C-alpha positions as CSV (number, residue, x, y, z in Angstrom):
1,M,-1.9,14.5,9.8
2,K,1.5,13.2,11.0
3,T,3.9,11.8,8.3
4,Y,7.1,9.9,9.1
5,H,9.5,9.2,6.2
6,Y,12.4,6.8,6.3
7,S,15.1,6.2,3.7
8,E,15.2,2.6,4.9
9,I,13.0,0.6,7.2
10,D,12.0,-3.0,7.8
11,S,8.3,-2.5,7.0
12,T,6.1,0.6,6.9
13,N,3.3,-1.5,8.6
14,S,5.7,-2.6,11.3
15,Q,7.0,0.9,11.9
16,L,3.5,2.3,12.1
17,R,2.6,-0.4,14.7
18,R,5.6,0.7,16.8
19,L,4.4,4.3,16.6
20,I,1.0,3.2,17.8
21,V,2.4,1.3,20.7
22,S,4.6,4.3,21.7
23,G,1.7,6.7,21.5
24,E,3.1,8.7,18.6
25,A,0.5,7.8,16.0
26,D,-2.9,9.5,15.6
27,N,-5.7,8.8,13.1
28,F,-4.4,9.3,9.5
29,T,-0.7,9.0,10.6
30,I,1.4,8.0,7.5
31,V,4.7,6.1,7.3
32,T,6.6,6.2,4.0
33,A,9.9,4.6,3.0
34,D,12.2,4.7,0.1
35,Y,13.2,1.1,0.8
36,Q,11.9,-1.8,2.9
37,T,14.2,-4.5,4.1
38,A,11.3,-6.8,5.1
39,G,8.3,-5.5,3.2
40,R,5.3,-7.8,3.7
41,G,2.4,-9.1,1.7
42,Q,-0.5,-11.4,2.5
43,V,0.0,-14.8,4.1
44,G,3.6,-14.1,5.0
45,N,4.7,-13.3,1.5
46,C,7.4,-10.6,1.1
47,W,7.1,-7.5,-1.0
48,E,10.0,-6.8,-3.4
49,S,10.9,-3.2,-4.0
50,E,14.0,-1.6,-5.4
51,N,15.4,1.3,-3.4
52,N,13.8,4.6,-4.2
53,K,11.8,3.2,-7.2
54,N,8.4,2.6,-5.7
55,L,5.7,4.0,-3.5
56,L,5.7,2.3,-0.1
57,F,3.5,3.6,2.7
58,S,1.2,2.7,5.5
59,I,-1.6,4.8,6.9
60,L,-3.4,4.5,10.2
61,L,-7.2,4.6,10.1
62,R,-9.3,4.5,13.2
63,P,-12.9,4.0,11.9
64,Q,-15.6,5.1,14.3
65,S,-17.9,2.2,15.2
66,L,-17.1,0.0,12.2
67,D,-18.2,-3.5,13.1
68,V,-15.7,-6.4,12.6
69,R,-18.2,-8.1,10.3
70,S,-18.0,-5.0,8.0
71,Q,-14.2,-4.9,7.6
72,Y,-14.4,-6.2,4.0
73,Y,-16.1,-2.9,3.1
74,L,-13.1,-1.0,4.3
75,S,-10.9,-3.2,2.2
76,M,-13.1,-2.7,-0.8
77,A,-13.1,1.1,-0.4
78,I,-9.3,1.3,-0.2
79,S,-8.8,-0.9,-3.2
80,V,-11.3,1.1,-5.3
81,A,-9.6,4.3,-4.2
82,V,-6.2,3.1,-5.3
83,V,-7.6,2.0,-8.7
84,A,-9.3,5.3,-9.2
85,T,-6.0,7.1,-8.5
86,I,-3.9,4.9,-10.7
87,S,-6.3,4.5,-13.7
88,P,-5.8,8.0,-15.2
89,I,-2.0,7.8,-14.9
90,V,-1.9,4.5,-16.9
91,A,-4.8,5.4,-19.1
92,S,-3.7,3.0,-21.8
93,A,-4.3,0.0,-19.6
94,S,-7.2,-1.5,-17.7
95,V,-6.5,-1.3,-14.0
96,K,-8.6,-3.6,-11.8
97,V,-8.8,-5.1,-8.3
98,K,-8.0,-8.7,-7.9
99,W,-9.9,-9.3,-4.7
100,P,-9.3,-8.9,-1.9
101,N,-5.9,-7.1,-2.0
102,D,-4.1,-6.8,-5.3
103,I,-4.2,-4.2,-8.0
104,Y,-3.7,-5.6,-11.5
105,V,-3.1,-4.2,-15.0
106,G,-4.2,-7.0,-17.4
107,D,-2.7,-10.1,-15.9
108,K,0.2,-8.4,-14.1
109,K,0.4,-7.3,-10.5
110,L,1.0,-3.5,-10.1
111,A,0.2,-3.0,-6.4
112,G,-0.5,-4.9,-3.2
113,I,-2.5,-3.8,-0.1
114,L,-1.9,-5.3,3.3
115,I,-4.5,-4.4,5.9
116,E,-3.9,-5.3,9.6
117,N,-6.7,-4.6,12.0
118,T,-6.7,-4.5,15.8
119,L,-10.1,-5.2,17.4
120,R,-11.8,-3.6,20.3
121,E,-14.6,-6.0,21.3
122,T,-16.8,-6.3,18.1
123,K,-15.4,-3.1,16.5
124,I,-12.3,-2.3,14.5
125,G,-9.9,-0.2,16.6
126,D,-6.7,0.4,14.6
127,C,-6.5,-0.3,10.9
128,I,-3.1,-0.2,9.4
129,V,-3.3,0.0,5.6
130,G,0.0,-0.8,3.8
131,I,0.3,-0.1,0.1
132,G,3.1,-1.1,-2.2
133,L,2.8,0.4,-5.7
134,N,5.4,-0.5,-8.3
135,V,6.2,2.8,-9.9
136,N,9.6,3.0,-11.5
137,Q,11.1,-0.4,-11.0
138,D,12.2,-2.0,-14.3
139,K,13.3,-5.5,-13.2
140,F,11.9,-7.8,-10.5
141,L,14.2,-10.4,-9.1
142,S,11.9,-12.4,-6.8
143,D,10.0,-15.4,-8.0
144,V,6.7,-13.5,-8.1
145,P,5.3,-14.7,-11.4
146,N,3.7,-11.5,-12.7
147,P,4.9,-8.1,-11.4
148,V,4.7,-4.9,-13.5
149,S,5.4,-1.3,-12.7
150,M,3.9,1.9,-14.0
151,L,7.2,2.4,-15.8
152,N,6.6,-0.7,-17.8
153,I,3.1,0.3,-18.9
154,P,3.4,3.7,-20.6
155,G,7.2,3.4,-20.8
156,R,8.2,6.5,-18.8
157,E,9.3,7.3,-15.3
158,H,6.8,8.8,-12.8
159,E,7.3,11.3,-10.0
160,I,6.7,9.1,-6.9
161,S,5.8,12.0,-4.6
162,W,3.1,13.2,-7.0
163,I,1.5,9.8,-7.0
164,A,1.7,9.6,-3.2
165,D,0.0,13.0,-2.9
166,S,-2.7,11.8,-5.3
167,I,-3.5,8.7,-3.3
168,R,-3.5,10.4,0.1
């Protein structure tokens, strides 16, 4: 598994796409960043993240023979895996998926998932899964109405690299 880490980058999904185009990415290649200058969410939304405070990464999946009509199952599996990883860490709170791509604690958004698929005829070719998880950010400046971080839930900082290893 190849891993590329950047202290600052425009977007982990965008960088992973560039690595695919250049032939430097294999199945399960991971791109991580301490800070994104142009992090993205669904429908053109931006993803706010304070430098070195959150978990920001993208992973390349190349599913074998997964039909385009089944791509939602891939999204469901990824969302459930993220919830399963986060739930024990924030045990005092109810972590759930707000379908199709957000992870919530109560009525507050803890993480977002952006999946970008490339198609090969009727099958999924490349699947870039971008995950932004609010870990140690205390204040959010964007107009997003309901962000929360893991720091806000149990009231203590978390080791970002440990959480990254748990999710991978």
